[in-house]
N, C-alpha and C positions, 0 to 999 in steps of 0.2 A: 199129292195132297191138294195142290191148287185146283185140279180138275174136280175133286170132290167138294172142297170148301167154297168154291166159286166166289172169290173175293170181289168186292165192289169198292171203287174209289168214292170217297165222300169228302166234301169241303164244307166246314161249318163256319158261320159268321160269328163275330164276337157276341158273347152271351147266349148263343144257341146251345141247347142241352144235348148232350150225347145220350144220357139216360137220367131217369129221375128215381129217387128213393121209392121203393115199393114196386117198381116195374119188374115184370118177369124177365129174368136173365135168359136170353136166347141167342146172344151173339157177343163177339168181342171185337176189338179194334187194334190195329197196328198203327202206331203214330208215325207219320212221315214228317210232320213239322207242326209247330205251334205249341201253345201252353194251355193246360187244362186246370180248372179249379174244382175242388171237391167241396160240396156243400153238405155239412153234417147237421145233425139235430142239436148240436151244442149251441146255446145262446151266447156263451162267452166268446167262442171262436167258430162262427158258423162257416167260414170259408177258409180253405187251405189251398194255396197255389201248388200245383204239381208241375214240375218242369220235366218234360220228357225229351229224350234224345231220339233221333231217328232210330226206329227199330224197337222202341219200348211198346208194351202192350197194356191196355186197360180193358176191364170187363171180362177177364179170362173165365170168370165164374159162369158166363154164358155158354162156354164150351164144356167145362168140367162138371157143372151142376145145373143143366138147363131146367128152367121152370122155377128155380129158387128166386127169391125176392131180392132186389138190389137194396143194399144197406145205406147207400149215399147217393147223392146226385152229382153228376159230372157235367161241367159247363165249360164251354170254350171261352178262354180269356181274350184271345185274339183270333185271327183266322187260323183254323186248324185243318190239316189235311190228314185223313185217316183212310185205312183200308179195312173194310168190314168183312167179318167172317161169321156165318150163322152156324148153329149146331146141327142143322139137318144133314149137311154134307159129311160130318163126322160119322153119323149112323150108317152111311152108305159104304164106308171103308170096310175092308175085311177085318176080322178079329185081331190078327197080328199087327196090322197097321194102326188100329185103334189103341192097342196096348203101347206101341212105340210112341205114338203121339202123346199119350197121357204121361209116359215116362219123361218125354222131353219137356212137357208143361211143368211137371214136378221139379225137374232140374232148374228150369227158369225161375219158378217161384222161390226155390231155396236160395238162389243168388240174391 
């Protein structure tokens, strides 16, 4: 999978955006460290802090529904280290590997 998905290490500074509401979803990120905030359209509570442990994922929509629009903005609260995966690599996998990948993602989302 790593050969197909071609992960890329990224470090974000505080207040740097991972993605913005309305962006095309075309990738996801594995969180290695740091905290992320979600900005929603709510005026009453526009920010929500997300605490991720090493191994958590954000933006999985970019792999399972590429091209759809992001519903929220995700912002680094402090220095955040991520591993980025794009959807293009998923399309290069054989059919059985794609099915297994989607099953694993479904299991992850149900937890």
